[in-house]
Steps between C-alpha positions, in 0.01 A plus 500: 500500500306300235315818398824684468657226291190483282515874437872478411428219264224697328720801479778293336250364255382845416851618451580211273182563308598863457847400385348274245265774375790745481707247312205435264458882449869535430478218245195658341679836500802344332272342244331833430836663463604229258178531305530876503854465370381268222223753413754785498727299276197416272401869497859600404502240233166630366628856510808389307288313250261794458802727454641267235160483328471879508845539352426233238175679409682840471771341284226341284319837468829667411556247229139553369557879504827458304333274234188718465708818486726348225197394304330832544817685380478294179137600458602865559751480218248344262240761609714783356451343156136406558335828396689511166440127447122531558475787249706295250292197569187695422616605151403164332146557624474850347478599139805679366303814420316499829620691812464327838190678620398552861323183596373368824652250735188285519235539240225327696186684413351725766181288488695211670420533866744407779263265669378323188620138478629363171248306297524244228493567130159626374321281252486649162788737575661687202856454603728353233221532233765630260758236583511170311605289803452173296769607262740553789443164669824306557351206692171347597414377850195283579334523843312175578310393810681286756364146472512231762660168409161313467389734216540373146591827332464353148131433574430868575358747252660837444205734535663840496827684491579864565799670345695795636853642482766594757818698450828384650832671485832338414819705526494757211172355359149386580304187414123458454353183636153391389312329782214264416288398798319181423192374678400130486165312549438132590229366267392246756472713811456844336771623737716800387867533560638859509867608502619674818693826466775607738596818313625814666282720272198284405360568158758759421766516230736606781749247640755550788786538252315757288383696809861502619627618160267802509566583864873480446495722198268747660630535859870406469602605149260792508315438173156677511195292403450739215826383339456134604169500315675620182785254546268198538298613203787580261758240596309208651172556304305506829206741531499581877388836621667697771174500691492124501866481613413739784213280613731197489757675722218599741391133516863393563528743792189339657650160436830594667342682788588226759859518392506880535344488850742236624793715374363788704461284804858371466633855453320613825641195688850509370796360706661819623186719515622761251299645212620761249233738357478760230240652273462659154228686311273359235251694284162335446328616180146377573383586853162501663321836490569558878871461429516690175718782637758270650834547320700204638441164644776296664675166491673383815777235499580292808809282499684254722861573611804313364474274803183338378342330201459769232148630479365813325139606563348781284167648610296769330282755680292783358659746744820522708323382815743236614280396790254364254732331252704339787217389733667155481785644713273606787604198703866502379756508776830590348707764324419709190780654292363796321544859382361809683144474365262588788270211412752261662482705819130450492541133448723487811239707694229255411724206594749584772667160453656635177837667529633721214847525353524810279739511206848661531533489122212751474666724761830488315330581172362826655844624578661363184255698289610815684867425418425449130389857479841627623833525315720198581759712680240653731343169612749393768436832694134423556315317778325295234840357392577400855157340553526292174850394605379367836203319346744347238705358793180330635444332160870411479480309833168332389662382176798372700282294741317332208818435305652330799172303552470603865225345712219705646651510848835627372332758277308645795813512709695669225233750417487616862870529501569651160176671403423683826794746483404585138135538592585730791701731268220479246233587759705798619524642152135432418361654815757781568545651147318824457403532132356800317119513540296334226825369335535161339750413775238579765254269331757221480586541866141511613419193292777312689403629842142390460595140437824479706368257766376267227835521307686323782256214574753269333744532793273268709414254223782369278276359224400851395660682204581873535352568154181400316684435169353148490138622478601779257657240280182285526282789390721584203370227269147625546621859423668375182182334384296811598733713268390277213129484592466840665151436655265233622164444337303462825521440868401131447765461228769647726408256778526197267825636361674541837404143609639347186800732521564378861509135386712567194759720677526252789556221254778705338682587818482126589687415176199348320412503130176687509317341213586146619416580859162652432413209271592255771305686760181526285521131418530405864310769695207265563715190563794590724516684834566878464823460701649282218417764234645807662785661303740429782390144571767230496236261357505672156653299214854588424427563130307815596820671621726725299878465511670835545849516362740734669781624284 
């Protein structure tokens, strides 16, 4: 009986213990449910916050696009007058009885090698031997050593002084400063005190303002060194040869190399991962013997989209081999908006992370050219007329999206809803039309067929444009200058030119006064971080900016 009672007691205890454990597990389960509910709520809140941030980012990018597009449209209007203006601006530099001869875009002598670093001024040089700099001096500046407070300067003896001259530009004029570097000696200790120099171009007549003056007139206004030489000699009484100015520009390109490289890096790492690309020809007059039969060399332009800080990079290459000139894009993971040049296909093959968006404007142009050859009454009866009409509808919708400042998500949704029916009709016409063999229509259709899959990349990525007009517009200023200069003097000269042209054009599209900006950069290139000197930096002084008035 006692044994049985003991067993019952143990059993009851076990049951109670199990009940307690079950109760504890239920409590733990409820706690887990509550914690899971909190985590779910937190997750939902994070999703909502992320969604709001994404929407805010898209709205901000839409605003950036709208502002950049508006500013670019203003530049486009001014560009239509630029060619006439440059030729008109050149007239004061040319004698009335002299025709504007074919001159070169960069007269750096062929003896200047690409890998040769700039050197200081040679002692005993013959530059300015025919210029009376002393007669042009407007002020004198003394360079003295920096003395500590315990030095009695009046007790020192002036033992030597070296004189030299520098040229500085003031709007519409120049000034000559005579610099006298004075060295002192202490009679008691025989210790010498030498002045320290922090000049950008040590020992040279060149100053940041004068360098900017020449660069601006050469690369923005399009005044050849040949005529700048005459202008400085006849108007400003300065005897400066075009060869010397060429060397100065080469030295500036070396000085600004860190700025150029940072701009390229920023272009590659832009916010929306979109780069526009185009190319144009350039004749080089003095080539190496192994390249003597090459007719054309090429200049490539790479540009950010309207969704990013405006950057234009110009790069020269002896041939059209884009895989060499754009090796810096080998690790680029993004989109390239371009024309049908096969080099871009090779770039994509070398780097599968690149996706191409071909240009619908180029396609439209093929069929528009066919229509121009027909009488106006006959045009509506042709397949080319129907194709052009469908492509125009695509551009109409694109303009509508931008005018309404739609966000990327909405643009993607609208494109797939409104563009797809048009694209399906267009594809049917392109692939099912049977043109006459070897006709211009057949060539236009085959052109479109070959790039069709890369014409519709934009459907999956709303930050893409359906045309490459942005890059074409960026390459036009170089083409305008090329029309004035015709050729480049050497490969090395073309490389220096495109680097400086990149910085100058990027300064212009960022609403900067080129002369003031270049002067500021050259004065601070060794003092401030490169990030603060970029043409699109918000650290730049406000007085470097140009106010554009819209009428």
